[in-house]
N, C-alpha and C positions, 0 to 999 in steps of 0.2 A: 341573893345568889340563888339561882335555880337549882333544882335537884340534879339536873344533868351536869351543870357546871361543877357542883360539889363532887359528883362522882368522877368527873374528869380530873379535878384537882386531887382527889384521893388516889386515883390510879396513877397520876403523874408522881405523886409522893411515893407510892409503892415502887414505881419504876426507878426513882432516884435511889431509894434505899437498896433495892436489888442490884442496881448498877454499882453502888459503892461496895456492896458485899462481893459482887463478882470481881471487881477490881482488887479488893483486898485479898481474895483467895487466889487471884492470878499472881499477885506479888508474892504471896506465900509459896505458891508453886514454883515460881522462878527461884526464890531463895532456897527451897528444898532441893531443887535440881542442881543449883550451884554447889550446895553442900555435898550432894551425892557425887558430883563430878570431882570435887576436891578429895573426897574419900577414895574414889576410884584411882585418882592420880597417886595418892599416898600408898595404896595397896600395890599399884604397879611399880612405884619407886622401891618399896621394900622388897618386893619379889625380885626385881632386877638386882638389887644389892645382894640378896641371898643367893641368887643363881650365879652371880659373878664372883662370889667369894669361893675360893677353891676349897673343896672338901678333902682334897688329897693331902694329908699330912704324911710326909715320907720319912723324914729323919729330923731329929732335934730333941731337945730336952723335953721331959714329960710336962714341965710347967708351960711350955709353949703349946703343947697339944691340949692341955686343959684350958688354957686361955682361949684358943681357937674354938674348942668345943663349947665353952661357955658363951663366947660371942655369937656363935651360930645358934645356940639355944635361945639366947636373948633376941636375936633377929627373927627367929622362927616365932617366938611368942609375940613379937611386935607385929609380924605379918598376920597371925591369927587374930589379934586384937583389932587390927585395922580392917580385917575382913568382917568381923562382927559389927564394927562401926558402919562399914559399907552396907551390910545387910539391913541394919536399922535405918540408915538413911534412905535406902531403897523403899522400905516400908513407909517411911514418912513421906517420900515423894509420891508413892502410889496413893496414900491417903489425901495428900494435898491435891493431886490430880482429880480424885473422885469428888472432893469438896468443890473444886473449881468447876468441874463439869456440872454438878448439881446447881450451883449458883448461876452458871451460864444458862442452863435450861430454865430455871425459874425466871430469870430476866427475860429470856426469849418469850416465855409464855405471857408475861405481863405486856411486853411490847406487842405481841401478836393480838392480844385482847384490845389494847388501845387502838391498834391499826384497824381491827374489825369494827370497832365502834365508830371510828372516823369514816370508814367506808360506808357503814350503814347510814350515818348522817348525810354523807354526800349523796347517797342514793335517795334518801328522803327529800333532800333539797331538790334534786333533779326531778323527782316525781311531782313535787309541789309546783316547780316551774313549768313542767309539762301540763299539769292540770290548769294552772293559771293561763298559759298560752291557749289551751283548748277553750277555756271560758271566754277569753278575749276574742278568739276566732268565732265562736258561736255568737257572741254579742254583735260582732261586726257583720256576720252573715245575716243575723236577724234585722239589724239596722238597714242593711242593703235590701233585704226583702221588703221591709216596711216602706222604704223609700220607693221601691219599684211599684208596690201596690198602690201608693198614694199618687204616683205620677201618671 
C-alpha cells in the first residue's frame, strides 16, 4: 500500500469517526431540546393552573382558607421547582448545541482536507496528461519534420 493510499485510508477513518461523533452529538442535542420543551410545557401548565386558581377567598370556614392557601403554596413551589428544572435543561441544551457545533466543525474540516487532497490529485493528473500530450505532439511534429527532410 502506498504512502498516499495509507494517508487516504487514515483520513477516511478520521472522517468516519468524526461523522459518528457529529451524529451522536446531534442525537444528544435533539434529546436535550425535547427535554427542554417538555420542561417548558410543564412550567406553562403549572403557571396556567396557578393563575386559574382563584386567590379570592371571600367567606367560609378557616379550614377551607388554610387548605386553599396550602394548595396555592404547594402549586407555587411546584412552579418554582419546574422553573429550576427548565433552567437546567436550557443549560444542558446550550451545552449540547455547543458540542454538536464543535463536532460538526471538526467533521467539516476533515471533509475539506480530503476534498483539497482530491482536488490536488486531480490537478496533478491533469498536469501529467497535458505534459504527456505535449510530449506526444512534439514527437509527432519531430517525426513529420524528419519525414519532410528525408523526402
